[in-house]
C-alpha positions as CSV (number, residue, x, y, z in Angstrom):
1,M,15.6,7.3,44.7
2,S,17.1,5.4,41.8
3,V,15.6,3.8,38.8
4,Y,17.0,0.4,37.7
5,G,16.5,-1.3,34.4
6,Q,18.1,-3.0,31.6
7,Y,19.9,-1.4,28.8
8,L,22.1,-2.3,25.8
9,V,25.8,-2.0,25.8
10,A,28.6,-3.0,23.2
11,K,29.8,-6.5,24.0
12,K,32.8,-5.8,21.7
13,E,34.1,-2.7,19.8
14,I,31.7,-1.7,17.0
15,N,33.3,0.5,14.3
16,R,31.5,3.2,12.3
17,D,29.4,1.7,9.5
18,D,29.4,-1.8,10.9
19,V,26.1,-3.7,11.0
20,I,25.2,-4.3,14.6
21,T,24.3,-7.9,15.4
22,K,23.2,-9.8,18.4
23,S,26.8,-10.9,18.9
24,S,27.9,-7.3,19.1
25,I,25.6,-6.3,22.0
26,K,24.5,-7.5,25.5
27,I,21.8,-6.4,27.9
28,I,22.9,-5.4,31.4
29,K,21.0,-4.1,34.4
30,G,21.9,-1.0,36.2
31,D,21.0,2.5,37.4
32,L,19.2,4.2,34.4
33,E,19.4,7.7,36.1
34,K,23.2,7.8,35.4
35,L,22.7,7.0,31.6
36,P,21.9,9.3,28.7
37,Y,18.2,9.9,28.1
38,D,18.2,8.1,24.8
39,V,20.0,4.8,25.9
40,L,18.4,1.8,24.1
41,R,16.7,-0.7,26.4
42,D,15.5,-3.3,24.0
43,A,17.4,-5.2,21.5
44,V,14.5,-5.1,18.9
45,F,15.3,-1.4,18.3
46,I,18.8,-2.2,17.1
47,K,18.1,-5.1,14.8
48,N,20.3,-4.8,11.6
49,A,21.1,-1.2,12.7
50,I,24.3,0.5,11.5
51,A,26.9,2.3,13.8
52,M,27.1,5.9,13.0
53,R,30.3,6.3,14.9
54,H,32.8,4.0,16.9
55,I,31.3,2.4,20.0
56,A,33.7,1.2,22.7
57,T,33.3,-2.1,24.5
58,E,30.9,-1.9,27.5
59,K,29.8,1.6,26.3
60,P,25.9,2.2,26.6
61,I,24.3,2.3,23.2
62,T,22.1,5.4,22.4
63,S,19.7,6.1,19.6
64,T,22.1,8.7,18.3
65,M,24.9,6.1,17.8
66,V,22.9,4.1,15.4
67,R,20.6,4.3,12.3
68,R,18.5,1.8,10.4
69,P,19.8,0.5,7.2
70,W,18.9,2.3,3.9
71,A,15.8,0.8,2.2
72,I,16.4,3.1,-0.8
73,L,19.6,4.7,-2.0
74,A,19.9,8.0,-3.9
75,G,20.0,7.3,-7.7
76,Q,18.2,4.0,-7.3
77,T,15.4,3.1,-9.8
78,V,12.3,2.5,-7.7
79,T,8.8,1.3,-8.3
80,V,6.3,4.0,-7.3
81,F,2.8,3.0,-6.5
82,A,-0.5,4.5,-5.5
83,Q,-3.7,2.6,-4.8
84,G,-7.3,3.3,-4.0
85,D,-10.4,1.3,-3.5
86,H,-10.7,-0.2,-7.1
87,F,-7.4,0.8,-8.7
88,Q,-3.7,0.7,-8.5
89,I,-1.1,2.9,-10.4
90,R,2.4,1.9,-10.8
91,Y,5.4,3.6,-12.5
92,E,9.2,3.9,-12.1
93,G,11.3,6.8,-11.0
94,K,14.7,7.7,-9.5
95,A,15.4,8.3,-6.0
96,I,16.8,11.8,-5.0
97,N,17.9,11.0,-1.5
98,N,18.5,8.0,0.7
99,A,15.7,6.8,3.0
100,V,15.1,4.1,5.6
101,A,11.8,2.3,5.6
102,N,8.8,4.3,6.6
103,E,10.7,7.5,5.9
104,S,9.8,10.3,3.5
105,I,11.6,10.1,0.1
106,R,11.8,12.4,-3.0
107,I,11.5,10.7,-6.4
108,R,12.0,12.1,-9.9
109,V,9.6,10.5,-12.4
110,K,10.2,10.4,-16.2
111,S,8.2,13.6,-16.9
112,G,10.9,15.3,-14.6
113,Q,8.3,15.9,-11.9
114,I,9.4,15.5,-8.3
115,I,7.0,13.6,-6.0
116,T,7.3,12.7,-2.3
117,G,6.3,9.3,-1.0
118,E,7.0,6.8,1.8
119,A,9.9,4.4,1.3
120,L,9.0,0.8,2.0
121,E,11.3,-2.0,3.3
122,N,11.1,-3.8,-0.1
123,G,12.6,-0.9,-1.9
124,S,9.4,0.6,-3.4
125,V,7.7,3.9,-2.7
126,R,4.0,4.3,-1.7
127,I,2.4,7.6,-2.7
128,P,-0.5,8.6,-0.3
129,L,-3.9,9.5,-2.0
């Protein structure tokens, strides 16, 4: 028994830290059982991704070969906000670590306190209440 389906391969050589574009990849069909378990099967998962290592031409692309772009960089000044039903609090802080969108990030606020929030695509940080 074989399982056939589509998956992504590098259309051309992709170097480490390159932004992966549609022109860098192609979708091919083949036997999925012979591929790594984390091979990417949909181009949506790779939109604006960054190569974490060199990827040779025609090599299947796996989730461990790419990462999403940083939404916030360590040391960056960010707007931190929290909101409830009838209020919103906003203040500034400095990012302690890098984070991609929807990932946890630590922020040092002016008082010196370190808080943890969720990095957003626009570079701000949401604090859950």
